[in-house]
All heavy atoms as a GROMACS GRO file, in nm:
protein
  578
    1MET      N    1  -0.316  -0.519   1.163
    1MET     CA    2  -0.249  -0.429   1.071
    1MET      C    3  -0.133  -0.363   1.144
    1MET      O    4  -0.147  -0.319   1.258
    1MET     CB    5  -0.348  -0.324   1.020
    1MET     CG    6  -0.289  -0.228   0.923
    1MET     SD    7  -0.417  -0.119   0.855
    1MET     CE    8  -0.337  -0.066   0.708
    2ARG      N    9  -0.021  -0.354   1.078
    2ARG     CA   10   0.094  -0.284   1.133
    2ARG      C   11   0.064  -0.135   1.142
    2ARG      O   12  -0.017  -0.082   1.066
    2ARG     CB   13   0.216  -0.302   1.043
    2ARG     CG   14   0.275  -0.439   1.047
    2ARG     CD   15   0.399  -0.444   0.960
    2ARG     NE   16   0.466  -0.570   0.972
    2ARG     CZ   17   0.576  -0.602   0.906
    2ARG    NH1   18   0.629  -0.516   0.821
    2ARG    NH2   19   0.632  -0.718   0.922
    3SER      N   20   0.132  -0.068   1.232
    3SER     CA   21   0.111   0.076   1.245
    3SER      C   22   0.174   0.149   1.126
    3SER      O   23   0.257   0.094   1.054
    3SER     CB   24   0.171   0.126   1.376
    3SER     OG   25   0.310   0.109   1.374
    4PHE      N   26   0.129   0.273   1.106
    4PHE     CA   27   0.184   0.357   0.999
    4PHE      C   28   0.186   0.501   1.047
    4PHE      O   29   0.121   0.536   1.144
    4PHE     CB   30   0.102   0.342   0.870
    4PHE     CG   31  -0.045   0.370   0.887
    4PHE    CD1   32  -0.095   0.499   0.874
    4PHE    CD2   33  -0.132   0.267   0.919
    4PHE    CE1   34  -0.230   0.524   0.892
    4PHE    CE2   35  -0.268   0.292   0.936
    4PHE     CZ   36  -0.317   0.421   0.922
    5ASP      N   37   0.262   0.583   0.978
    5ASP     CA   38   0.276   0.724   1.014
    5ASP      C   39   0.152   0.801   0.974
    5ASP      O   40   0.098   0.782   0.865
    5ASP     CB   41   0.399   0.781   0.942
    5ASP     CG   42   0.442   0.914   0.998
    5ASP    OD1   43   0.359   1.006   1.003
    5ASP    OD2   44   0.560   0.925   1.037
    6ALA      N   45   0.106   0.890   1.059
    6ALA     CA   46  -0.015   0.969   1.034
    6ALA      C   47  -0.006   1.052   0.906
    6ALA      O   48  -0.109   1.083   0.845
    6ALA     CB   49  -0.044   1.059   1.153
    7VAL      N   50   0.114   1.085   0.862
    7VAL     CA   51   0.128   1.166   0.740
    7VAL      C   52   0.070   1.094   0.619
    7VAL      O   53   0.025   1.157   0.524
    7VAL     CB   54   0.276   1.206   0.716
    7VAL    CG1   55   0.359   1.086   0.672
    7VAL    CG2   56   0.286   1.318   0.614
    8HIS      N   57   0.064   0.961   0.624
    8HIS     CA   58   0.013   0.883   0.512
    8HIS      C   59  -0.138   0.889   0.497
    8HIS      O   60  -0.192   0.843   0.396
    8HIS     CB   61   0.060   0.738   0.520
    8HIS     CG   62   0.209   0.726   0.508
    8HIS    ND1   63   0.278   0.761   0.396
    8HIS    CD2   64   0.301   0.687   0.598
    8HIS    CE1   65   0.408   0.742   0.416
    8HIS    NE2   66   0.424   0.698   0.538
    9VAL      N   67  -0.206   0.946   0.595
    9VAL     CA   68  -0.351   0.967   0.586
    9VAL      C   69  -0.387   1.110   0.629
    9VAL      O   70  -0.495   1.136   0.680
    9VAL     CB   71  -0.430   0.862   0.669
    9VAL    CG1   72  -0.416   0.724   0.609
    9VAL    CG2   73  -0.388   0.863   0.815
   10SER      N   74  -0.296   1.201   0.605
   10SER     CA   75  -0.310   1.338   0.657
   10SER      C   76  -0.398   1.430   0.574
   10SER      O   77  -0.421   1.544   0.615
   10SER     CB   78  -0.172   1.401   0.672
   10SER     OG   79  -0.109   1.410   0.545
   11GLU      N   80  -0.445   1.384   0.460
   11GLU     CA   81  -0.533   1.468   0.379
   11GLU      C   82  -0.632   1.380   0.304
   11GLU      O   83  -0.608   1.260   0.287
   11GLU     CB   84  -0.453   1.554   0.282
   11GLU     CG   85  -0.371   1.477   0.182
   11GLU     CD   86  -0.286   1.566   0.094
   11GLU    OE1   87  -0.190   1.626   0.145
   11GLU    OE2   88  -0.316   1.575  -0.026
   12PRO      N   89  -0.743   1.438   0.260
   12PRO     CA   90  -0.842   1.359   0.186
   12PRO      C   91  -0.780   1.291   0.064
   12PRO      O   92  -0.697   1.350  -0.006
   12PRO     CB   93  -0.945   1.464   0.142
   12PRO     CG   94  -0.933   1.572   0.244
   12PRO     CD   95  -0.786   1.577   0.278
   13GLY      N   96  -0.817   1.167   0.043
   13GLY     CA   97  -0.769   1.091  -0.072
   13GLY      C   98  -0.653   0.999  -0.042
   13GLY      O   99  -0.625   0.908  -0.119
   14LEU      N  100  -0.581   1.021   0.069
   14LEU     CA  101  -0.468   0.933   0.102
   14LEU      C  102  -0.518   0.812   0.178
   14LEU      O  103  -0.599   0.824   0.270
   14LEU     CB  104  -0.366   1.008   0.187
   14LEU     CG  105  -0.296   1.126   0.122
   14LEU    CD1  106  -0.196   1.188   0.219
   14LEU    CD2  107  -0.228   1.087  -0.007
   15VAL      N  108  -0.471   0.693   0.139
   15VAL     CA  109  -0.510   0.570   0.205
   15VAL      C  110  -0.389   0.479   0.224
   15VAL      O  111  -0.291   0.489   0.151
   15VAL     CB  112  -0.619   0.492   0.126
   15VAL    CG1  113  -0.747   0.573   0.115
   15VAL    CG2  114  -0.571   0.452  -0.011
   16VAL      N  115  -0.399   0.392   0.324
   16VAL     CA  116  -0.302   0.286   0.346
   16VAL      C  117  -0.378   0.156   0.324
   16VAL      O  118  -0.480   0.132   0.388
   16VAL     CB  119  -0.244   0.290   0.488
   16VAL    CG1  120  -0.147   0.175   0.511
   16VAL    CG2  121  -0.177   0.424   0.514
   17VAL      N  122  -0.330   0.073   0.231
   17VAL     CA  123  -0.398  -0.052   0.199
   17VAL      C  124  -0.306  -0.168   0.233
   17VAL      O  125  -0.193  -0.174   0.185
   17VAL     CB  126  -0.435  -0.058   0.048
   17VAL    CG1  127  -0.504  -0.190   0.016
   17VAL    CG2  128  -0.521   0.061   0.009
   18GLU      N  129  -0.356  -0.258   0.317
   18GLU     CA  130  -0.282  -0.379   0.349
   18GLU      C  131  -0.354  -0.496   0.284
   18GLU      O  132  -0.475  -0.512   0.299
   18GLU     CB  133  -0.275  -0.397   0.501
   18GLU     CG  134  -0.178  -0.504   0.543
   18GLU     CD  135  -0.156  -0.502   0.693
   18GLU    OE1  136  -0.094  -0.406   0.743
   18GLU    OE2  137  -0.203  -0.596   0.758
   19VAL      N  138  -0.279  -0.576   0.210
   19VAL     CA  139  -0.334  -0.691   0.138
   19VAL      C  140  -0.287  -0.818   0.207
   19VAL      O  141  -0.167  -0.835   0.232
   19VAL     CB  142  -0.286  -0.692  -0.008
   19VAL    CG1  143  -0.332  -0.818  -0.080
   19VAL    CG2  144  -0.332  -0.567  -0.081
   20ALA      N  145  -0.380  -0.907   0.237
   20ALA     CA  146  -0.347  -1.039   0.290
   20ALA      C  147  -0.380  -1.142   0.183
   20ALA      O  148  -0.484  -1.133   0.119
   20ALA     CB  149  -0.427  -1.068   0.417
   21ALA      N  150  -0.290  -1.237   0.162
   21ALA     CA  151  -0.311  -1.340   0.060
   21ALA      C  152  -0.245  -1.469   0.106
   21ALA      O  153  -0.164  -1.470   0.198
   21ALA     CB  154  -0.252  -1.295  -0.074
   22GLY      N  155  -0.280  -1.577   0.038
   22GLY     CA  156  -0.228  -1.708   0.074
   22GLY      C  157  -0.084  -1.731   0.034
   22GLY      O  158  -0.017  -1.818   0.089
   23ASP      N  159  -0.033  -1.652  -0.063
   23ASP     CA  160   0.104  -1.670  -0.108
   23ASP      C  161   0.163  -1.536  -0.152
   23ASP      O  162   0.090  -1.440  -0.179
   23ASP     CB  163   0.110  -1.773  -0.223
   23ASP     CG  164   0.032  -1.725  -0.344
   23ASP    OD1  165  -0.089  -1.753  -0.351
   23ASP    OD2  166   0.093  -1.659  -0.429
   24GLU      N  167   0.296  -1.531  -0.160
   24GLU     CA  168   0.365  -1.407  -0.194
   24GLU      C  169   0.329  -1.354  -0.331
   24GLU      O  170   0.307  -1.233  -0.348
   24GLU     CB  171   0.516  -1.427  -0.184
   24GLU     CG  172   0.564  -1.445  -0.042
   24GLU     CD  173   0.715  -1.451  -0.030
   24GLU    OE1  174   0.786  -1.408  -0.124
   24GLU    OE2  175   0.762  -1.497   0.075
   25ALA      N  176   0.322  -1.440  -0.431
   25ALA     CA  177   0.293  -1.394  -0.567
   25ALA      C  178   0.157  -1.325  -0.575
   25ALA      O  179   0.144  -1.220  -0.640
   25ALA     CB  180   0.299  -1.512  -0.665
   26THR      N  181   0.058  -1.381  -0.509
   26THR     CA  182  -0.076  -1.322  -0.511
   26THR      C  183  -0.077  -1.188  -0.438
   26THR      O  184  -0.136  -1.090  -0.486
   26THR     CB  185  -0.178  -1.418  -0.449
   26THR    OG1  186  -0.175  -1.541  -0.522
   26THR    CG2  187  -0.318  -1.361  -0.452
   27ALA      N  188  -0.012  -1.181  -0.322
   27ALA     CA  189  -0.008  -1.057  -0.247
   27ALA      C  190   0.060  -0.946  -0.327
   27ALA      O  191   0.011  -0.834  -0.335
   27ALA     CB  192   0.064  -1.078  -0.114
   28LEU      N  193   0.173  -0.978  -0.390
   28LEU     CA  194   0.245  -0.879  -0.470
   28LEU      C  195   0.165  -0.837  -0.593
   28LEU      O  196   0.161  -0.719  -0.628
   28LEU     CB  197   0.382  -0.933  -0.511
   28LEU     CG  198   0.482  -0.947  -0.397
   28LEU    CD1  199   0.604  -1.027  -0.443
   28LEU    CD2  200   0.523  -0.810  -0.345
   29ALA      N  201   0.099  -0.932  -0.657
   29ALA     CA  202   0.017  -0.899  -0.774
   29ALA      C  203  -0.098  -0.807  -0.736
   29ALA      O  204  -0.129  -0.711  -0.807
   29ALA     CB  205  -0.035  -1.027  -0.839
   30ALA      N  206  -0.163  -0.834  -0.624
   30ALA     CA  207  -0.274  -0.750  -0.579
   30ALA      C  208  -0.225  -0.609  -0.546
   30ALA      O  209  -0.288  -0.510  -0.583
   30ALA     CB  210  -0.343  -0.812  -0.459
   31GLY      N  211  -0.112  -0.600  -0.477
   31GLY     CA  212  -0.056  -0.469  -0.445
   31GLY      C  213  -0.018  -0.392  -0.570
   31GLY      O  214  -0.043  -0.271  -0.580
   32ALA      N  215   0.039  -0.460  -0.668
   32ALA     CA  216   0.077  -0.396  -0.794
   32ALA      C  217  -0.045  -0.352  -0.874
   32ALA      O  218  -0.045  -0.248  -0.939
   32ALA     CB  219   0.164  -0.489  -0.876
   33GLU      N  220  -0.150  -0.431  -0.869
   33GLU     CA  221  -0.273  -0.399  -0.944
   33GLU      C  222  -0.334  -0.267  -0.897
   33GLU      O  223  -0.391  -0.193  -0.977
   33GLU     CB  224  -0.374  -0.513  -0.930
   33GLU     CG  225  -0.497  -0.499  -1.015
   33GLU     CD  226  -0.468  -0.506  -1.165
   33GLU    OE1  227  -0.372  -0.571  -1.205
   33GLU    OE2  228  -0.545  -0.444  -1.241
   34LEU      N  229  -0.322  -0.236  -0.769
   34LEU     CA  230  -0.373  -0.109  -0.718
   34LEU      C  231  -0.304   0.008  -0.788
   34LEU      O  232  -0.364   0.113  -0.809
   34LEU     CB  233  -0.354  -0.100  -0.567
   34LEU     CG  234  -0.437  -0.196  -0.484
   34LEU    CD1  235  -0.391  -0.192  -0.339
   34LEU    CD2  236  -0.584  -0.162  -0.496
   35GLY      N  237  -0.178  -0.012  -0.826
   35GLY     CA  238  -0.102   0.092  -0.895
   35GLY      C  239  -0.150   0.117  -1.037
   35GLY      O  240  -0.116   0.219  -1.096
   36GLU      N  241  -0.227   0.026  -1.091
   36GLU     CA  242  -0.286   0.046  -1.224
   36GLU      C  243  -0.405   0.140  -1.215
   36GLU      O  244  -0.446   0.199  -1.314
   36GLU     CB  245  -0.329  -0.087  -1.284
   36GLU     CG  246  -0.215  -0.183  -1.310
   36GLU     CD  247  -0.119  -0.131  -1.415
   36GLU    OE1  248  -0.166  -0.076  -1.518
   36GLU    OE2  249   0.003  -0.143  -1.393
   37ARG      N  250  -0.461   0.152  -1.097
   37ARG     CA  251  -0.582   0.232  -1.078
   37ARG      C  252  -0.554   0.369  -1.015
   37ARG      O  253  -0.615   0.468  -1.052
   37ARG     CB  254  -0.679   0.154  -0.989
   37ARG     CG  255  -0.808   0.221  -0.964
   37ARG     CD  256  -0.903   0.127  -0.892
   37ARG     NE  257  -1.031   0.189  -0.877
   37ARG     CZ  258  -1.131   0.176  -0.964
   37ARG    NH1  259  -1.116   0.104  -1.071
   37ARG    NH2  260  -1.245   0.236  -0.941
   38TRP      N  261  -0.463   0.371  -0.916
   38TRP     CA  262  -0.434   0.493  -0.842
   38TRP      C  263  -0.283   0.516  -0.838
   38TRP      O  264  -0.204   0.427  -0.865
   38TRP     CB  265  -0.480   0.481  -0.697
   38TRP     CG  266  -0.625   0.457  -0.677
   38TRP    CD1  267  -0.728   0.515  -0.744
   38TRP    CD2  268  -0.685   0.370  -0.581
   38TRP    NE1  269  -0.849   0.470  -0.696
   38TRP    CE2  270  -0.825   0.381  -0.596
   38TRP    CE3  271  -0.635   0.285  -0.484
   38TRP    CZ2  272  -0.914   0.310  -0.517
   38TRP    CZ3  273  -0.723   0.215  -0.406
   38TRP    CH2  274  -0.861   0.228  -0.422
   39ALA      N  275  -0.246   0.638  -0.797
   39ALA     CA  276  -0.106   0.666  -0.768
   39ALA      C  277  -0.070   0.594  -0.638
   39ALA      O  278  -0.135   0.616  -0.536
   39ALA     CB  279  -0.086   0.816  -0.752
   40THR      N  280   0.028   0.504  -0.643
   40THR     CA  281   0.065   0.426  -0.524
   40THR      C  282   0.216   0.421  -0.507
   40THR      O  283   0.292   0.452  -0.598
   40THR     CB  284   0.014   0.280  -0.530
   40THR    OG1  285   0.093   0.207  -0.624
   40THR    CG2  286  -0.132   0.272  -0.564
   41SER      N  287   0.255   0.374  -0.391
   41SER     CA  288   0.396   0.349  -0.362
   41SER      C  289   0.442   0.217  -0.421
   41SER      O  290   0.561   0.188  -0.422
   41SER     CB  291   0.418   0.346  -0.211
   41SER     OG  292   0.342   0.240  -0.154
   42GLY      N  293   0.346   0.135  -0.466
   42GLY     CA  294   0.379  -0.002  -0.508
   42GLY      C  295   0.379  -0.091  -0.385
   42GLY      O  296   0.382  -0.042  -0.271
   43PRO      N  297   0.373  -0.220  -0.404
   43PRO     CA  298   0.367  -0.310  -0.288
   43PRO      C  299   0.498  -0.310  -0.208
   43PRO      O  300   0.606  -0.297  -0.265
   43PRO     CB  301   0.340  -0.448  -0.348
   43PRO     CG  302   0.381  -0.436  -0.491
   43PRO     CD  303   0.369  -0.293  -0.530
   44SER      N  304   0.484  -0.321  -0.078
   44SER     CA  305   0.599  -0.329   0.012
   44SER      C  306   0.663  -0.467   0.002
   44SER      O  307   0.618  -0.553  -0.073
   44SER     CB  308   0.552  -0.307   0.156
   44SER     OG  309   0.469  -0.416   0.196
   45GLU      N  310   0.764  -0.487   0.085
   45GLU     CA  311   0.819  -0.621   0.103
   45GLU      C  312   0.708  -0.708   0.163
   45GLU      O  313   0.622  -0.659   0.236
   45GLU     CB  314   0.937  -0.617   0.202
   45GLU     CG  315   1.054  -0.535   0.155
   45GLU     CD  316   1.142  -0.611   0.059
   45GLU    OE1  317   1.156  -0.734   0.074
   45GLU    OE2  318   1.198  -0.546  -0.031
   46VAL      N  319   0.711  -0.835   0.134
   46VAL     CA  320   0.613  -0.929   0.189
   46VAL      C  321   0.651  -0.960   0.334
   46VAL      O  322   0.768  -0.973   0.367
   46VAL     CB  323   0.612  -1.060   0.107
   46VAL    CG1  324   0.521  -1.164   0.168
   46VAL    CG2  325   0.572  -1.031  -0.037
   47TRP      N  326   0.549  -0.970   0.422
   47TRP     CA  327   0.576  -1.012   0.560
   47TRP      C  328   0.467  -1.106   0.608
   47TRP      O  329   0.361  -1.116   0.548
   47TRP     CB  330   0.591  -0.893   0.654
   47TRP     CG  331   0.464  -0.828   0.700
   47TRP    CD1  332   0.388  -0.864   0.806
   47TRP    CD2  333   0.398  -0.717   0.639
   47TRP    NE1  334   0.279  -0.781   0.818
   47TRP    CE2  335   0.283  -0.691   0.715
   47TRP    CE3  336   0.422  -0.638   0.528
   47TRP    CZ2  337   0.194  -0.587   0.685
   47TRP    CZ3  338   0.335  -0.536   0.498
   47TRP    CH2  339   0.222  -0.511   0.576
   48ARG      N  340   0.498  -1.176   0.716
   48ARG     CA  341   0.404  -1.268   0.780
   48ARG      C  342   0.375  -1.217   0.921
   48ARG      O  343   0.464  -1.166   0.988
   48ARG     CB  344   0.462  -1.409   0.789
   48ARG     CG  345   0.484  -1.471   0.654
   48ARG     CD  346   0.543  -1.614   0.667
   48ARG     NE  347   0.574  -1.666   0.537
   48ARG     CZ  348   0.488  -1.724   0.456
   48ARG    NH1  349   0.362  -1.739   0.494
   48ARG    NH2  350   0.523  -1.769   0.337
   49GLU      N  351   0.250  -1.232   0.963
   49GLU     CA  352   0.211  -1.201   1.100
   49GLU      C  353   0.206  -1.332   1.178
   49GLU      O  354   0.137  -1.426   1.135
   49GLU     CB  355   0.074  -1.133   1.104
   49GLU     CG  356   0.072  -0.994   1.046
   49GLU     CD  357   0.140  -0.890   1.132
   49GLU    OE1  358   0.160  -0.915   1.254
   49GLU    OE2  359   0.173  -0.784   1.078
   50ILE      N  360   0.275  -1.339   1.289
   50ILE     CA  361   0.277  -1.460   1.371
   50ILE      C  362   0.136  -1.494   1.415
   50ILE      O  363   0.062  -1.409   1.463
   50ILE     CB  364   0.370  -1.442   1.492
   50ILE    CG1  365   0.514  -1.421   1.444
   50ILE    CG2  366   0.361  -1.562   1.587
   50ILE    CD1  367   0.610  -1.383   1.553
   51GLY      N  368   0.098  -1.619   1.395
   51GLY     CA  369  -0.033  -1.668   1.437
   51GLY      C  370  -0.146  -1.637   1.340
   51GLY      O  371  -0.260  -1.671   1.366
   52GLU      N  372  -0.115  -1.570   1.228
   52GLU     CA  373  -0.218  -1.541   1.128
   52GLU      C  374  -0.182  -1.609   0.997
   52GLU      O  375  -0.065  -1.623   0.964
   52GLU     CB  376  -0.230  -1.389   1.108
   52GLU     CG  377  -0.281  -1.318   1.231
   52GLU     CD  378  -0.306  -1.170   1.207
   52GLU    OE1  379  -0.324  -1.130   1.090
   52GLU    OE2  380  -0.308  -1.096   1.304
   53PRO      N  381  -0.284  -1.651   0.922
   53PRO     CA  382  -0.256  -1.722   0.796
   53PRO      C  383  -0.206  -1.628   0.687
   53PRO      O  384  -0.232  -1.507   0.689
   53PRO     CB  385  -0.393  -1.779   0.758
   53PRO     CG  386  -0.491  -1.686   0.821
   53PRO     CD  387  -0.426  -1.640   0.949
   54GLY      N  388  -0.133  -1.683   0.591
   54GLY     CA  389  -0.093  -1.610   0.472
   54GLY      C  390   0.018  -1.510   0.492
   54GLY      O  391   0.090  -1.511   0.592
   55VAL      N  392   0.032  -1.424   0.392
   55VAL     CA  393   0.134  -1.320   0.391
   55VAL      C  394   0.066  -1.186   0.366
   55VAL      O  395  -0.050  -1.181   0.327
   55VAL     CB  396   0.240  -1.346   0.281
   55VAL    CG1  397   0.314  -1.477   0.308
   55VAL    CG2  398   0.176  -1.348   0.143
   56ARG      N  399   0.142  -1.078   0.387
   56ARG     CA  400   0.086  -0.943   0.370
   56ARG      C  401   0.181  -0.853   0.294
   56ARG      O  402   0.303  -0.870   0.302
   56ARG     CB  403   0.055  -0.882   0.506
   56ARG     CG  404  -0.064  -0.952   0.570
   56ARG     CD  405  -0.089  -0.908   0.710
   56ARG     NE  406  -0.213  -0.959   0.765
   56ARG     CZ  407  -0.247  -1.085   0.776
   56ARG    NH1  408  -0.170  -1.178   0.731
   56ARG    NH2  409  -0.361  -1.121   0.831
   57VAL      N  410   0.123  -0.756   0.226
   57VAL     CA  411   0.197  -0.644   0.168
   57VAL      C  412   0.117  -0.518   0.196
   57VAL      O  413  -0.002  -0.524   0.225
   57VAL     CB  414   0.221  -0.657   0.015
   57VAL    CG1  415   0.309  -0.776  -0.018
   57VAL    CG2  416   0.092  -0.661  -0.062
   58ARG      N  417   0.182  -0.405   0.187
   58ARG     CA  418   0.116  -0.277   0.210
   58ARG      C  419   0.150  -0.184   0.094
   58ARG      O  420   0.258  -0.190   0.037
   58ARG     CB  421   0.167  -0.216   0.339
   58ARG     CG  422   0.113  -0.075   0.362
   58ARG     CD  423   0.160  -0.018   0.492
   58ARG     NE  424   0.085  -0.081   0.599
   58ARG     CZ  425   0.110  -0.064   0.727
   58ARG    NH1  426   0.209   0.014   0.765
   58ARG    NH2  427   0.038  -0.124   0.819
   59THR      N  428   0.055  -0.097   0.061
   59THR     CA  429   0.080   0.009  -0.035
   59THR      C  430   0.014   0.137   0.015
   59THR      O  431  -0.085   0.132   0.086
   59THR     CB  432   0.030  -0.028  -0.177
   59THR    OG1  433   0.075   0.070  -0.270
   59THR    CG2  434  -0.119  -0.041  -0.185
   60TYR      N  435   0.075   0.248  -0.018
   60TYR     CA  436   0.020   0.380   0.014
   60TYR      C  437  -0.035   0.435  -0.117
   60TYR      O  438   0.031   0.426  -0.220
   60TYR     CB  439   0.128   0.472   0.069
   60TYR     CG  440   0.192   0.416   0.194
   60TYR    CD1  441   0.306   0.336   0.186
   60TYR    CD2  442   0.135   0.439   0.318
   60TYR    CE1  443   0.363   0.282   0.300
   60TYR    CE2  444   0.192   0.386   0.432
   60TYR     CZ  445   0.306   0.308   0.423
   60TYR     OH  446   0.361   0.254   0.536
   61ALA      N  447  -0.154   0.493  -0.112
   61ALA     CA  448  -0.216   0.539  -0.235
   61ALA      C  449  -0.288   0.671  -0.215
   61ALA      O  450  -0.322   0.710  -0.104
   61ALA     CB  451  -0.316   0.435  -0.286
   62HIS      N  452  -0.308   0.738  -0.328
   62HIS     CA  453  -0.391   0.858  -0.334
   62HIS      C  454  -0.504   0.824  -0.430
   62HIS      O  455  -0.482   0.817  -0.551
   62HIS     CB  456  -0.311   0.978  -0.383
   62HIS     CG  457  -0.384   1.107  -0.367
   62HIS    ND1  458  -0.500   1.136  -0.435
   62HIS    CD2  459  -0.358   1.215  -0.289
   62HIS    CE1  460  -0.541   1.256  -0.401
   62HIS    NE2  461  -0.457   1.306  -0.312
   63VAL      N  462  -0.622   0.798  -0.376
   63VAL     CA  463  -0.734   0.755  -0.460
   63VAL      C  464  -0.778   0.869  -0.551
   63VAL      O  465  -0.790   0.983  -0.508
   63VAL     CB  466  -0.853   0.701  -0.378
   63VAL    CG1  467  -0.811   0.578  -0.300
   63VAL    CG2  468  -0.911   0.804  -0.284
   64GLY      N  469  -0.794   0.839  -0.675
   64GLY     CA  470  -0.836   0.938  -0.772
   64GLY      C  471  -0.723   1.019  -0.833
   64GLY      O  472  -0.744   1.092  -0.928
   65ALA      N  473  -0.601   1.008  -0.778
   65ALA     CA  474  -0.489   1.084  -0.832
   65ALA      C  475  -0.424   1.008  -0.948
   65ALA      O  476  -0.410   0.886  -0.941
   65ALA     CB  477  -0.384   1.108  -0.724
   66PRO      N  478  -0.384   1.080  -1.053
   66PRO     CA  479  -0.312   1.013  -1.162
   66PRO      C  480  -0.184   0.949  -1.109
   66PRO      O  481  -0.124   0.999  -1.014
   66PRO     CB  482  -0.280   1.127  -1.259
   66PRO     CG  483  -0.373   1.237  -1.223
   66PRO     CD  484  -0.402   1.221  -1.075
   67VAL      N  485  -0.142   0.843  -1.170
   67VAL     CA  486  -0.024   0.769  -1.127
   67VAL      C  487   0.098   0.860  -1.116
   67VAL      O  488   0.176   0.849  -1.022
   67VAL     CB  489   0.004   0.651  -1.221
   67VAL    CG1  490   0.135   0.583  -1.188
   67VAL    CG2  491  -0.111   0.552  -1.215
   68GLU      N  492   0.115   0.957  -1.204
   68GLU     CA  493   0.234   1.043  -1.201
   68GLU      C  494   0.238   1.138  -1.081
   68GLU      O  495   0.339   1.200  -1.056
   68GLU     CB  496   0.249   1.122  -1.331
   68GLU     CG  497   0.133   1.212  -1.365
   68GLU     CD  498   0.025   1.143  -1.446
   68GLU    OE1  499   0.032   1.021  -1.469
   68GLU    OE2  500  -0.069   1.211  -1.485
   69ARG      N  501   0.132   1.146  -1.001
   69ARG     CA  502   0.129   1.234  -0.885
   69ARG      C  503   0.176   1.165  -0.757
   69ARG      O  504   0.163   1.219  -0.650
   69ARG     CB  505  -0.012   1.289  -0.861
   69ARG     CG  506  -0.049   1.396  -0.959
   69ARG     CD  507  -0.160   1.486  -0.909
   69ARG     NE  508  -0.135   1.533  -0.774
   69ARG     CZ  509  -0.230   1.549  -0.682
   69ARG    NH1  510  -0.355   1.522  -0.709
   69ARG    NH2  511  -0.200   1.592  -0.561
   70MET      N  512   0.237   1.047  -0.765
   70MET     CA  513   0.270   0.972  -0.645
   70MET      C  514   0.359   1.051  -0.549
   70MET      O  515   0.340   1.046  -0.428
   70MET     CB  516   0.338   0.840  -0.680
   70MET     CG  517   0.359   0.749  -0.561
   70MET     SD  518   0.204   0.714  -0.480
   70MET     CE  519   0.253   0.725  -0.310
   71ASN      N  520   0.457   1.125  -0.598
   71ASN     CA  521   0.546   1.198  -0.508
   71ASN      C  522   0.469   1.303  -0.428
   71ASN      O  523   0.501   1.329  -0.312
   71ASN     CB  524   0.660   1.263  -0.585
   71ASN     CG  525   0.758   1.160  -0.636
   71ASN    OD1  526   0.770   1.053  -0.579
   71ASN    ND2  527   0.825   1.192  -0.743
   72GLU      N  528   0.367   1.362  -0.486
   72GLU     CA  529   0.285   1.457  -0.413
   72GLU      C  530   0.187   1.386  -0.322
   72GLU      O  531   0.146   1.439  -0.219
   72GLU     CB  532   0.205   1.543  -0.511
   72GLU     CG  533   0.290   1.628  -0.603
   72GLU     CD  534   0.206   1.691  -0.711
   72GLU    OE1  535   0.091   1.731  -0.683
   72GLU    OE2  536   0.254   1.700  -0.824
   73ALA      N  537   0.146   1.265  -0.358
   73ALA     CA  538   0.041   1.193  -0.287
   73ALA      C  539   0.085   1.146  -0.149
   73ALA      O  540   0.003   1.133  -0.060
   73ALA     CB  541  -0.006   1.072  -0.368
   74CYS      N  542   0.212   1.118  -0.130
   74CYS     CA  543   0.259   1.066  -0.002
   74CYS      C  544   0.360   1.163   0.057
   74CYS      O  545   0.481   1.144   0.046
   74CYS     CB  546   0.323   0.928  -0.020
   74CYS     SG  547   0.202   0.801  -0.051
   75PRO      N  548   0.314   1.271   0.119
   75PRO     CA  549   0.406   1.366   0.180
   75PRO      C  550   0.496   1.295   0.282
   75PRO      O  551   0.449   1.210   0.356
   75PRO     CB  552   0.315   1.466   0.251
   75PRO     CG  553   0.176   1.430   0.217
   75PRO     CD  554   0.176   1.301   0.147
   76GLY      N  555   0.621   1.326   0.281
   76GLY     CA  556   0.713   1.263   0.375
   76GLY      C  557   0.768   1.132   0.327
   76GLY      O  558   0.844   1.067   0.396
   77GLY      N  559   0.729   1.086   0.210
   77GLY     CA  560   0.778   0.959   0.155
   77GLY      C  561   0.705   0.839   0.209
   77GLY      O  562   0.608   0.852   0.282
   78VAL      N  563   0.751   0.723   0.172
   78VAL     CA  564   0.690   0.597   0.215
   78VAL      C  565   0.788   0.520   0.300
   78VAL      O  566   0.908   0.544   0.297
   78VAL     CB  567   0.642   0.513   0.094
   78VAL    CG1  568   0.531   0.586   0.022
   78VAL    CG2  569   0.755   0.482   0.000
   79GLU      N  570   0.736   0.422   0.376
   79GLU     CA  571   0.823   0.341   0.463
   79GLU      C  572   0.917   0.259   0.378
   79GLU      O  573   0.886   0.209   0.276
   79GLU     CB  574   0.737   0.247   0.546
   79GLU     CG  575   0.661   0.318   0.654
   79GLU     CD  576   0.582   0.221   0.737
   79GLU    OE1  577   0.645   0.146   0.814
   79GLU    OE2  578   0.461   0.219   0.726
   0.00000   0.00000   0.00000
């Protein structure tokens, strides 16, 4: 997992979710689906890790927070 700023997990309910999938469409769909459940940043750009299979995306979320609270959920913004 790539590193992230501590502010993204600085209070209860904040999470960083990294999704690994076999293809870009699946990774992006999974990242977007999290946004249907929680307030999220939406999926990041897709990236590949050298020597590891598939592709990855990341999203920042506040579990249990309504989607409209995203700006409050990620203090300091998202990467």
